C-alpha positions in Angstrom: 156.8 53.2 106.0 159.8 51.2 106.6 161.5 53.0 103.7 160.3 56.2 104.8 162.1 55.6 108.2 165.3 54.4 106.7 165.5 57.5 104.6 165.0 59.9 107.7 167.9 57.9 109.2 170.5 58.6 106.7 169.7 62.2 106.3 169.8 62.7 110.2 165.9 63.6 110.1 166.3 66.4 107.7 164.3 67.2 104.2 164.8 64.5 101.8 167.6 64.9 99.0 169.7 67.1 101.6 172.8 65.1 102.9 175.6 65.8 105.1 177.9 66.2 102.2 175.7 69.1 100.7 176.0 70.9 104.2 179.8 70.4 104.3 180.1 71.5 100.5 178.1 74.7 101.2 180.1 75.4 104.1 183.6 75.1 102.7 182.3 77.2 99.7 181.1 80.1 102.3 184.7 80.0 104.3 186.6 79.8 100.9 184.7 83.0 99.7 185.3 84.9 102.9 188.9 83.9 102.9 189.0 85.0 99.3 187.9 88.5 100.0 190.0 88.8 103.0 192.9 88.3 100.9 191.8 90.5 97.9 190.2 93.5 100.0 193.9 94.9 100.9 195.0 94.6 97.3 191.7 96.5 96.1 192.0 99.3 98.5 195.7 100.0 97.5 194.4 100.9 94.1 192.8 103.9 95.8 194.6 107.1 95.7 196.4 108.2 98.9 195.6 111.1 101.0 198.8 113.1 99.6 197.9 112.4 96.0 194.3 113.7 96.9 195.7 116.6 98.5 197.5 117.6 95.2 194.1 117.6 93.4 194.0 121.4 93.8 196.1 123.9 95.3 195.9 127.5 96.4 198.0 130.4 95.1 198.0 133.7 96.6 198.5 136.2 94.1 199.3 139.2 96.4 203.2 138.7 96.6 203.8 138.6 92.8 204.7 141.9 91.6 203.8 143.2 88.1 205.8 141.8 85.5 206.9 138.8 87.5 206.3 135.3 87.0 206.2 132.2 89.6 206.0 128.6 89.3 203.6 126.5 91.6 203.3 122.8 91.5 200.2 121.1 90.8 199.7 117.2 90.2 203.5 117.1 89.6 203.7 119.7 87.0 204.9 123.1 87.1 202.3 125.9 86.8 203.4 129.4 85.4 201.6 132.1 87.0 202.5 135.4 85.3 201.3 139.0 86.5 201.4 140.7 83.2 202.3 144.3 82.4 199.6 146.4 80.4 202.5 146.4 77.5 202.7 142.6 77.4 198.5 142.2 77.3 198.8 144.9 74.5 201.2 142.9 72.4 199.7 139.9 73.0 196.1 141.1 71.9 197.6 143.0 68.8 199.0 139.9 67.6 196.8 138.8 64.3 195.8 135.2 64.5 197.0 134.6 61.0 200.6 134.7 62.6 199.8 131.8 65.3 200.5 128.1 64.6 197.8 127.5 67.2 195.3 130.2 66.7 193.9 131.4 70.2 193.0 134.8 71.1 194.6 136.0 74.4 191.2 136.9 76.0 190.4 132.8 75.5 193.4 132.0 77.6 193.0 134.0 80.6 190.3 134.5 83.2 190.9 137.7 84.6 193.4 140.6 83.4 196.5 140.7 84.2 196.8 136.9 85.3 198.0 134.5 83.0 198.0 130.7 84.4 199.4 127.9 82.1 200.9 124.5 82.5 204.7 125.0 82.2 205.7 121.9 80.1 206.5 122.4 76.3 204.0 120.7 74.0 206.8 119.5 71.9 208.6 116.9 74.0 207.6 117.8 77.7 210.4 119.9 78.5 210.2 122.9 81.0 210.4 126.1 79.2 212.9 129.0 80.6 211.3 132.6 80.8 210.3 132.3 84.6 213.3 134.2 86.4 214.2 137.9 85.2 217.5 136.4 84.1 216.1 133.7 81.7 216.1 133.7 77.8 212.4 134.8 77.1 212.6 133.9 73.4 211.9 136.2 70.4 208.4 137.1 71.8 209.5 138.1 75.5 207.3 135.3 76.8 208.9 131.6 77.3 211.7 129.8 75.4 212.5 126.2 75.3 216.1 125.4 74.9 215.8 121.8 74.2 214.2 122.1 70.9 213.9 126.1 70.1 210.2 126.6 70.8 209.1 130.3 71.3 206.0 131.4 73.4 204.6 135.0 73.5 203.3 136.6 76.6 200.1 134.9 76.2 201.9 131.4 76.1 201.2 130.7 72.7 203.5 129.1 70.3 205.2 131.3 67.7 208.3 129.8 66.3 210.0 126.4 66.6 208.5 122.6 66.7 205.9 122.8 69.5 202.5 122.1 67.7 200.4 123.9 70.5 200.4 126.6 72.9 201.1 125.9 76.6 197.8 124.6 78.2 195.6 126.3 80.6 194.7 124.4 83.7 191.3 124.5 85.4 191.3 127.3 87.7 189.2 129.6 89.4 189.5 132.8 91.3 188.3 132.3 95.0 189.1 136.0 95.8 190.7 139.1 93.9 194.1 137.9 95.2 193.8 134.3 95.3 193.4 131.3 92.7 192.5 127.5 93.1 194.0 125.3 90.5 192.5 122.0 90.0 
């Protein structure tokens, strides 16, 4: 019984085997974990996209001011997007082109969602230049579409590569028609 009383005196009356040192170690570890969490949390939070980046995840384009035969450029995720209001002649020429003449075969219908609108990412698939052809005064290349002056890639009115070093057609971004006269890109 004297040994039991001596044991309780050294542990401060707590359960056998638990010492003041164990309590201090546990408390120190808990404070260290909270401190590390308080320091690391702002760094983890900084990895999340900012509000301005999230706002650029999609963009709305009003098609009503774009005249027949006109092209406009809008920015989406830091890339130029070409929106062209194609004429009936441009559509007819694009659809009459045999797939055997194309480097990257794709039908005109597979590249559009609704006539007469063509929406493509305006970045040359060769080295990332921005092709000419958006302004009425720009060189449009041999196929009346777009022309990349850096290395001589020619695109047709469906933004398909026809001549030059570019390996693939201009990309079609993910977009939907929100009305007859508006689209949402992204």
